[in-house]
C-alpha positions, -999 to 999 in steps of 0.1 A, spaced: -700 -102 65 -691 -91 105 -656 -104 115 -657 -132 137 -628 -130 168 -615 -162 176 -617 -197 158 -650 -201 164 -683 -189 171 -684 -199 205 -650 -184 210 -661 -151 191 -694 -149 215 -668 -150 247 -645 -122 231 -672 -101 226 -684 -105 258 -650 -102 276 -640 -74 255 -675 -54 265 -670 -66 303 -637 -48 300 -645 -15 293 -677 -14 311 -660 -22 341 -636 10 339 -668 31 327 -688 24 355 -661 34 376 -646 65 357 -683 79 347 -710 61 363 -740 40 350 -756 68 338 -736 80 314 -728 44 298 -744 37 262 -744 8 240 -728 26 214 -699 43 236 -693 5 249 -696 -9 215 -666 17 201 -644 13 228 -643 -25 230 -641 -25 194 -671 -48 180 -698 -36 162 -729 -17 177 -751 -49 162 -731 -76 173 -732 -57 206 -772 -57 205 -770 -91 197 -754 -101 228 -772 -76 245 -802 -56 236 -803 -30 261 -780 -11 288 -797 -33 320 -793 -63 304 -753 -56 296 -754 -47 333 -767 -76 347 -743 -100 324 -717 -82 334 -723 -83 373 -734 -121 368 -701 -128 354 -682 -108 382 -697 -127 407 -698 -162 392 -657 -153 392 -659 -144 425 -676 -173 437 -652 -195 426 -620 -180 440 -640 -177 473 -648 -217 474 -614 -220 460 -597 -198 493 -623 -212 519 -620 -249 510 -585 -250 513 -588 -248 546 -604 -278 570 -602 -257 600 -639 -237 599 -618 -210 624 -595 -205 592 -624 -208 569 -641 -178 582 -607 -159 587 -606 -163 550 -639 -156 541 -631 -123 559 -601 -116 545 -612 -121 507 -643 -98 513 -625 -74 526 -595 -74 498 -620 -77 471 -641 -46 485 -612 -27 484 -604 -36 447 -638 -21 436 -644 14 438 -680 28 443 -692 43 405 -705 78 404 -740 85 394 -773 73 407 -772 46 430 -783 13 408 -816 6 427 -834 37 414 -818 34 378 -825 4 370 -861 -17 369 -868 -35 398 -864 -70 379 -833 -58 373 -821 -47 401 -834 -79 421 -811 -98 397 -780 -81 403 -790 -85 440 -792 -125 433 -752 -122 431 -749 -124 471 -766 -158 474 -740 -180 467 -717 -164 492 -742 -158 516 -747 -198 513 -710 -203 516 -709 -178 549 -746 -200 565 -715 -235 555 -685 -218 574 -711 -214 603 -727 -246 607 -695 -263 596 -679 -245 629 -708 -256 654 -708 -292 639 -669 -292 651 -679 -274 682 -655 -245 673 -682 -216 680 -716 -219 696 -746 -225 678 -766 -195 671 -795 -187 646 -775 -177 615 -806 -159 603 -788 -137 628 -752 -135 623 -752 -134 585 -768 -100 580 -748 -91 610 -720 -104 594 -723 -90 561 -730 -59 568 -697 -57 592 -676 -64 561 -701 -43 533 -688 -11 553 -665 9 527 -652 33 554 -634 -4 562 -613 -1 532 -613 34 523 -583 45 542 -545 44 536 -534 14 512 -502 6 535 -530 3 566 -555 -21 552 -537 -54 562 -545 -41 599 -579 -34 591 -585 -66 571 -565 -87 603 -588 -66 632 -620 -76 614 -610 -109 613 -603 -106 653 -638 -93 652 -659 -115 632 -642 -147 649 -650 -131 683 -686 -125 674 -690 -162 666 -676 -169 696 -647 -187 684 -616 -192 707 -589 -171 690 
């Protein structure tokens, strides 16, 4: 009988996922998705291969579950940070700061781009993790218009422009001591772009 981690089957499942995701995070950024094997992840996580296969039948399933878990935790963090402010200007500034700080924390994994390494359905599931983040930005923009903090513009035009600006790794790949200045410059840029008075 395999060893159960935790006090219940549910606790066991959570512990296995936590261990596996920690190992996957490290291996993704050290070796890249192409070099990862389920057997290697299981061994490094200290769980049996059978236990891992019970949770994730293949590498794609593991990666999709990992991204969904990371995204859900980030959306909770983002929601709490934004909702701590009543003014849409402060909410948008908080959104920009957190997006760039998180981008700075994560390094791009080596290897094949995920779009070409995954089946189209798996890649679409991973790409969908941005939907709640986009929804949050849309709500901030609408709130700013409603309160007269910036002029009404088509959010379907503004949102891709803002997300493209905030997704540019060159902003955060410089010296760490300059990150704060870069982030604040980006905040000013986005606020001016939407027409906020700053």
